[in-house]
N, C-alpha and C positions, 0 to 999 in steps of 0.2 A: 504494500500499499504506499503510495507517494502522496505527500501533502503538497498541494500546488496553490499559490496565491494568484488570483485572477480578478480583473475588474468586472463588476456586474452593474448594469444600469437598471434601476427598479422602475416598474411601470407607473408608480404613483407620482413620479417626478423626474426631473432631469439629473438628479443626484447620482453620481457614480461612486460606488464603494469598492474597496478591495477586500475580498473575503478569501478564506482558506478552505478549500474543499479537498476531499479525499478522491483520488483517481486510481483506477486499477492499472498496475504495471505488471509485466511478466516477472515471475520469480523462477529462477533456475537453480535447483539445489541438487548436489551430488551426495549420495549417502554410501557409506562403506561399512561392511561388517565382516570381520574375520575372527570373531570370538569363538567360533565353533570349528568343526572340520570342513566347513563350507567357505568358499570365497564368494561373497555376496556383494553386489553393487547395484544401486538403483539411481537412475537419473530422473528427476521430476521437473516438469515445466507446467506452470499454471498462471492464468490470469491475463495473458496477452490477447489481443483481438483475434478472433477466429479460433481460439482454443476452447476446449470444453470448459463450461462454467464461467467464461469471461464476463457474461452479462449478469451473473448472479449478484444480488444486492448484498448478500452476507458473504464476506471472504472466507469465513470459517467453513463454509460448506461447498466451496468451489471444487469441482472435480478436476484433479490434475491429470495430465498425460504422464505416464511412467514407462520407462524402459528399464529392463532388469537383466542381470546375469546372476545365476545362483548355481554354483558348481561345486561338487565334492572334490576337494583338492587335498585333503588331509593336511599334513604339516607344511605343504609347499604353497600355501595361498599367496605368499609374497611374490612368487614368480608369475602369478596369474592376474594379480590385482590391477597393475597398470595397463596391461593389454586389454582387460575387460573394460576399464574406464574409457580407453580410446575407442573401442568398438561401440560403446553406447552413444558417445557423442557423434560418431559417424552415422550411426543408425538414426539418431534424432535430427540430424542435420544442423547440429549446434556446434559452436566452438567452445573450448574450455574457458575462454575469456568471457563467455556469456554467464558464467556461473556466479551466483550471488553469495553462496555459502557452501561449506562442505561439512556434512554431518558424519559422525562415526560412532559405531558401537563401542562405548567406553569401558564396558565391563559390568559385572565380572564375567570371566570366561577364561579361555586359554591364554596364558600369560604372553606366549610368543605372538599369538593372533592379535591380542590387544595392542601390543607394541607395534605390530605391522600396520594396523589401521590408523593408529595415532600418528605414526611417523609419516605415512603417506598423506593423510589429511593435513598434517602440519606443513609438510613440504610444499604441497600444492597451494595451500592457503597463503603461505608466505609469498610465493611467486606471483599470485594473483592479487595479493593485498586485500583479501576478504576474510570474514570471520569464520570460525568453526563452531559447530554445535555438537557438544558431547551428549550422547544419549545412552542412558543406562540400559543394559541388555535385558534386565528384568522388566523394565518399563516397555521395552520393545515386545516382550512376551505378551504383556497385557494388551498392548495395541494390536498385536497379531490376533489375539483371541477375539477382540471386539470387531476387527475387520471381518473375521470369519463368522461371528455371531453378534449382531448389533445389540442383542439383549444382555450381553456380558458387560454389566455395569459395575460389578464388583469382581475383582480378579486377584487371586493369590498366585503369584508367579514364583515357580520353584524349579531350579536347575540343579542337576547333579554336579557337585563341586569336587568329586573324587574324595579320597581319603575318608569315606564314610560320612560325608557332610553335604549340606544343602545350602545353596544360595537361595534366598527368598526375599520377597517384598509383597506388601499388600497395597492395592490401589483401588480407588473408587472413582467412577466417571462422574464428572460434575456437568450436568446438562447446561447450567446457567453460564459457565465459563467455557463450555465446549472443550474441556481438557480434563486430564487426569489429576486427581488429588492423592497425594501419598499418605496412606493411613499408617503404614509402617515402612521405614526405609530399608534399603538393601542390607541384609544381614547374613551371617553364616552360622549354622547351627546343625546339631544332630537331626536326623530325619524326624524324630518324635518330639522335638523341642520347639517347633514352629508355633507362633501364636495364630490361632485360627480366626478368621473374620467373624464379626457378630451379625452377619447377614448372609443370605444365600449367595454362593460364590462359584465362580469358574476357576478350576485349577489349571493354570497354563504352564507349559514347560515339560521337560523330560524327566522330572524327578519321580513322578508316579510310575513310569515305566522302569526306572532304575531301582527303586526301593520297594515297590509293591506294597504289601500290607504294613510294612514298617513305617510308611508315611501316613500318619493319621489323617492328614488333610484329604487323602484320596478317598477315604470312606465317608467323608463329610461333604464333599463337594457336590454342587448341583450338576455340574458338568465337568468332565476331565478332557482337556484338549492338549494332548501330548504333542500335536503338530504346531502348536503356537510357541515356536522357538525363535531365538533371535535371527533376524535376517535383514537385509538392507531395505526392504519395502516398508515395514513398520517403523524402522529407524527414520526413514525419509518422512513419513507422515507425522511422526512426533516432532521431528526437527522443523517441519514447515510451520507448525503452530508456534514453536519456540522462536523461530526466526521472525515471524510476524509480530510477536510480543516483545521482541528485542532481547531475548534471552540467548545471547551469543557470547563467545569469548574470543579474544585475540588468538592468533595462531600459536604464539609462544606460551599460552596458558593451557594448551591442549595436553591432557594427561589421562592415562588409563586409570580405571577405578577397580583395583584388585579385590578389595574387601578382606581377603584372607590376611590376618596379621603377620603371618610368616613371611610375607613378601613386602612388609612395610619398609619404607626407605627413609633415610634422612633427607633433609632439604638438599644437601650437597649431592647425595646419590641420585636423587630425582633430577637435578639439573644435569648431572653427568649422563644419565640415561637418556634424557631428552636430546642432548647434544649428539650422543652416539646414534640414536635412532634417526634423527634428522639428517646426519651425515651419511648414514647407511642408504637412505632412500633419495638423497638429493640428486645424484647423477641422473637416475631414471626419471625422477619427477621433473627435473629441468628439461630433459629431452621432450617429455610429454607437454610441458608448458610451451616450449618453442613450436612444437607441431600444432598444438591447440590454438595458438594465436594466429596461425596462417589462414 
């Protein structure tokens, strides 16, 4: 949404006033997620003339055009991520320079995967001088569940954290704000120690499949959606709302959200890790930036 000041002459007289009105402009957003064994990329474009939903009065319900890649790559998602980004921009007929923000699945999830997505998002955003939108992977699970079932207004997201533990968070959809409200933030617990929602809920994520009867939430859930797992599509949709609300961060503040205390780092260690991941992805990102600007 762009605020534009324009002169207006009122019918009641010859007085001309300058008022500020909201005009719809196109938003192009790139979303990345490599927190799982999949390399997932989504390119979203919304709001320009001729695109789906461009005439809608409520920007919160504008239907975007989305191009995606979602491929099982295992531990080598870093080798597929930049080529997939290039393919989507070519497919959409857009240039990388058209991008307004870059979103990424910030975690929790695979430590290596989180560092990959963070580093690529950071490198591209630096080169384009645009902000980034970190999106929690548990929130992406909740968004995925609601995309698949619009009645999923209360979602307990739970992911297998390995080491006999669960990453989990509790979210409630707020119709008035058209966004999620965090009831319980991302946490790490044993499968039986999760705090259950006080209302009927959807259990999203792969924890039910991983832990079975040991996961108490599985027996209490209204619906179990084991396919509502992190991927770039729900990351993009969450990020679009965040971008419109101004909830972005500069590229140098992009960071993974590990949750597990055993990988907690000091400030110096985090700075060193950021520098290392940016340096690791810089050459390929710069090549993509040069090609994207052509």
